[in-house]
C-alpha positions in Angstrom: 56.7 -32.9 5.3 57.6 -29.4 7.2 56.9 -27.8 3.9 53.8 -29.3 3.0 52.7 -28.4 6.6 53.6 -25.0 6.3 51.8 -24.6 2.9 48.8 -25.9 4.4 49.0 -23.5 7.5 49.8 -20.7 5.0 46.7 -21.5 2.6 44.6 -22.1 5.8 45.5 -18.5 7.0 45.0 -17.0 3.5 41.5 -18.6 3.1 40.3 -17.7 6.1 41.5 -14.1 5.7 39.7 -14.1 2.0 36.5 -15.5 3.4 36.7 -13.0 6.2 37.4 -10.0 3.9 34.5 -11.2 1.5 32.2 -11.7 4.6 32.2 -8.2 5.0 31.9 -6.8 1.6 28.2 -5.6 0.3 26.6 -8.3 -1.8 24.8 -5.6 -3.9 25.3 -2.0 -4.1 23.5 1.0 -2.5 21.9 1.8 -5.7 20.7 -1.3 -6.7 17.0 -3.0 -5.9 16.4 -5.1 -3.1 16.4 -8.9 -4.0 13.5 -11.0 -2.7 14.1 -14.6 -2.1 12.5 -17.8 -0.3 14.2 -20.8 1.7 11.8 -23.7 1.9 10.5 -25.2 5.0 12.9 -28.3 5.9 16.0 -27.0 4.0 19.5 -27.4 5.0 22.4 -25.2 4.7 23.5 -26.4 1.2 20.0 -26.3 0.0 19.1 -23.0 1.7 22.4 -20.9 0.0 21.6 -22.7 -3.3 18.0 -21.4 -3.1 19.4 -18.1 -2.4 21.8 -17.8 -5.3 19.1 -19.5 -7.5 16.8 -16.6 -6.9 19.2 -14.0 -8.2 21.4 -13.2 -5.3 24.9 -12.6 -6.7 26.7 -14.6 -3.7 29.0 -18.0 -4.0 26.6 -20.4 -2.3 29.9 -22.7 -1.3 31.3 -19.3 0.4 28.2 -18.7 1.9 27.6 -22.0 3.4 31.1 -22.2 4.6 30.5 -18.8 6.4 27.2 -20.2 8.1 29.1 -23.4 9.4 32.0 -21.1 10.5 30.0 -18.5 12.3 28.0 -21.5 14.2 24.5 -20.7 12.9 24.1 -23.1 10.4 21.6 -24.9 12.4 19.4 -21.8 13.0 18.7 -20.5 9.4 14.9 -20.4 9.1 12.7 -20.9 6.2 10.6 -18.1 5.1 10.3 -15.1 2.6 13.2 -12.5 2.6 14.4 -9.4 1.1 18.2 -8.8 0.3 18.4 -4.8 1.0 21.5 -2.9 -0.6 24.5 -2.7 1.3 23.7 -6.2 3.2 26.9 -8.2 3.7 27.3 -12.0 3.7 27.6 -12.0 7.1 24.8 -9.7 7.7 22.8 -12.1 5.6 23.5 -15.1 7.6 22.3 -13.0 10.7 19.1 -12.0 8.9 18.4 -15.8 8.2 19.2 -17.0 11.5 17.0 -14.5 13.2 14.3 -15.0 10.9 14.0 -11.2 9.6 11.5 -11.9 7.0 10.7 -9.6 4.2 8.3 -7.0 6.0 5.0 -5.9 4.3 2.7 -3.2 5.7 -0.8 -2.8 5.9 -2.6 0.7 7.3 -5.9 0.7 8.8 -7.2 3.8 9.0 -9.5 5.6 12.0 -13.0 5.7 11.4 -13.0 3.1 8.8 -15.9 0.4 9.0 -15.0 -3.2 9.3 -16.5 -3.7 5.8 -13.8 -1.3 4.6 -11.0 -2.8 6.6 -12.3 -6.4 5.0 -11.6 -4.6 1.5 -8.2 -3.4 2.3 -7.1 -6.6 3.7 -8.6 -8.6 0.8 -6.9 -6.4 -2.0 -3.4 -6.3 -0.1 -1.1 -8.5 -2.6 1.2 -9.8 -0.1 -1.3 -11.4 2.2 -2.5 -14.9 1.9 -6.1 -14.6 1.8 -7.2 -17.5 3.9 -10.5 -15.7 5.2 -11.8 -14.6 1.9 -14.4 -16.8 1.7 -15.5 -16.4 5.4 -18.7 -14.5 6.3 -18.0 -11.7 8.9 -19.6 -13.9 11.8 -17.2 -16.7 10.5 -14.1 -14.6 10.7 -15.0 -13.4 13.9 -15.4 -16.5 15.4 -12.0 -17.4 14.4 -10.8 -14.5 16.5 -13.2 -14.0 19.5 -16.2 -15.8 19.4 -17.8 -13.9 22.4 -19.0 -11.0 20.3 -21.7 -11.1 17.6 -20.6 -8.7 15.2 -17.0 -7.5 14.2 -17.9 -3.8 14.0 -15.2 -1.7 16.1 -13.3 -4.8 17.4 -10.2 -4.1 15.3 -7.6 -1.3 16.1 -6.8 1.1 13.7 -2.9 1.2 13.1 0.1 0.1 10.6 0.4 -3.6 10.8 3.6 -5.4 9.8 3.9 -9.1 8.3 6.1 -11.4 6.3 5.2 -11.4 2.8 2.7 -14.6 2.3 1.3 -14.3 5.7 -2.1 -15.2 6.6 -4.7 -12.4 6.5 -5.9 -14.1 9.6 -2.8 -13.0 11.5 -3.6 -9.3 10.7 -7.1 -9.7 11.9 -5.9 -11.1 15.3 -3.1 -8.7 15.6 -5.7 -6.0 15.3 -8.2 -7.3 17.5 -5.5 -8.1 20.2 -4.1 -4.2 20.0 -7.7 -3.1 20.2 -8.4 -5.0 23.5 -5.2 -4.0 24.8 -6.1 -0.2 24.2 -9.5 -0.6 25.5 -8.7 -2.2 28.5 -5.8 0.3 29.3 -8.5 3.3 28.6 -11.3 1.5 30.9 -8.5 1.0 33.5 -8.2 4.9 33.5 -11.6 6.0 33.2 -13.8 8.6 34.9 -15.7 6.7 37.5 -18.6 8.7 36.8 -19.3 7.3 33.5 -22.9 5.9 32.8 -21.2 2.6 30.7 -22.2 -0.7 32.2 -19.3 -2.2 30.3 -16.1 -1.4 28.3 -18.0 -2.6 25.1 -20.4 0.3 25.6 -17.4 2.7 25.8 -16.0 1.2 22.6 -19.5 2.2 21.1 -19.2 5.8 22.2 -15.7 6.0 20.8 -17.0 5.1 17.2 -19.5 7.5 17.5 -16.9 10.2 18.8 -14.6 9.0 15.9 -17.3 9.8 13.3 -18.6 12.8 14.6 -15.2 14.7 15.3 -13.8 17.2 12.8 -11.1 18.5 14.9 -9.1 16.1 16.9 -9.0 18.8 19.8 -12.7 18.7 20.1 -13.2 14.8 20.8 -13.2 15.2 24.6 -16.0 17.7 24.2 -17.9 15.6 21.7 -17.7 12.7 24.0 -19.0 14.8 27.1 -22.0 16.0 25.1 -23.0 12.6 24.4 -22.5 11.2 27.9 -24.3 14.3 29.4 -27.2 13.4 27.4 -27.0 9.7 28.4 -27.1 10.7 32.0 -30.1 12.7 31.4 -31.9 10.2 29.3 -32.0 12.2 26.4 -31.9 11.0 22.8 -28.1 11.1 21.4 -29.5 12.3 17.9 -26.3 11.7 16.1 -26.1 11.3 12.3 -23.3 8.9 11.9 -25.6 6.0 13.7 -28.5 6.8 11.5 -26.1 6.6 8.2 -24.6 3.4 9.5 -28.1 1.8 10.1 -29.0 2.9 6.7 -26.3 0.5 5.0 -26.3 0.7 1.4 -29.4 2.7 1.2 -27.3 6.1 2.3 -26.4 7.8 -1.0 -24.3 10.7 0.4 -27.2 12.8 2.0 -29.3 12.4 4.9 -32.9 13.5 4.8 -35.5 14.2 7.1 -37.6 10.9 6.6 -34.2 9.0 7.3 -34.1 10.4 10.7 -37.8 9.3 11.2 -37.3 5.9 9.6 -36.5 3.6 12.8 -33.6 1.1 12.9 -31.4 -0.5 15.6 -28.8 2.4 14.9 -31.2 5.3 14.8 -30.4 7.8 17.7 -33.4 9.9 16.6 -36.0 7.2 17.4 -34.2 5.1 20.2 -32.8 6.2 23.4 -29.1 5.1 24.6 -26.4 3.6 22.8 -26.7 1.8 19.4 -26.2 -2.0 19.7 -22.6 -1.8 18.3 -19.9 0.2 17.5 -20.3 2.0 14.2 -16.7 2.3 13.2 -13.3 1.5 14.3 -11.9 4.2 16.7 -8.8 5.1 17.2 -6.6 5.7 20.6 -7.7 9.5 21.1 -11.4 8.4 20.5 -11.2 5.7 23.1 -9.5 8.0 25.5 -12.2 10.8 25.1 -15.1 8.3 25.5 -13.5 7.4 28.8 -12.2 10.7 30.2 -14.5 13.4 28.5 -14.2 17.1 29.1 -15.7 18.6 32.2 -18.6 20.4 30.9 -22.4 20.8 30.9 -22.8 21.1 27.2 -25.7 19.3 25.6 -25.6 20.3 22.0 -23.1 21.3 19.4 -23.3 22.6 15.8 -20.5 23.0 13.2 -19.2 26.1 12.0 -18.6 24.9 8.9 -14.7 24.8 9.2 -14.2 21.8 10.9 -14.6 23.4 14.4 -18.1 23.4 16.7 -20.2 25.7 18.8 -21.2 23.8 22.0 -24.1 25.1 24.0 -25.4 23.8 27.2 -29.2 24.9 26.3 -31.4 24.6 23.7 -31.9 28.3 23.2 -28.2 28.9 22.8 -27.9 26.1 20.5 -30.9 27.2 18.0 -28.9 30.5 17.9 -25.8 28.8 17.0 -27.9 26.8 14.1 -29.3 30.0 12.9 -26.0 31.4 12.8 -23.8 28.6 11.1 -26.3 26.3 9.5 -29.3 28.3 8.3 
């Protein structure tokens, strides 16, 4: 009896030592490719480890299940899509499952894109579940923030991470929430002398600054020019708004008759700001629209190298136009 008990104790110690050693060994080497696997909702420990092994992860499901129970995390394994990275140990894998560290995908939204371009990028991403594909822009916006009439400018350009198979609506909600956060923060730091009636008007201005600026360092000056014009009741006369209002009719060149054709976005024919943003502004454009440079400049013209010449009167502006444009 004593020999049997001793055998059981020795066997248990050796087994525990074996499992401990195995638990700290990489499942796949650093030179191998990651392995994707999924765990279905409602799966228990046994089913979960079997799904992992069936997906091609070279791990003993019995030992992995035993390790999950031994670690006290067997009841915390989360369903979802995962990726086993090279160098991951069985113990680290159990921690990954318990924390729900799903396989991460990324979508980059670029500053200055229109909402139309954003929708195209979202619709073409292969890792997203396209729940909003059949929705119009207005129907999509109604699911995110129905207080707005049009979605243009209401999404922050950034890199968004999500689990493979996540709904595209999640990305839209993240981008809108971040835009609201950044806009509210910038609005709270705004210059008190600005002529805006609301933060939405500041967002419109930020989108114009985003499209007008070749050099990031000039954004505060560009914003100041347009704000100075607003204060004086001058027309903004900015080509990007005209182009936006033309829609598909714009073929790459803006002509004199385009500047004279009235649309809600033609700032050559209509005073004040256009009715909505014309693009997705980034953080620097938001900051510039709410804290512009201190200047009396009313005009600017491109030098042709990405920088601009700023003028406070029409004579100086015309001289700059003659020098750099004509």
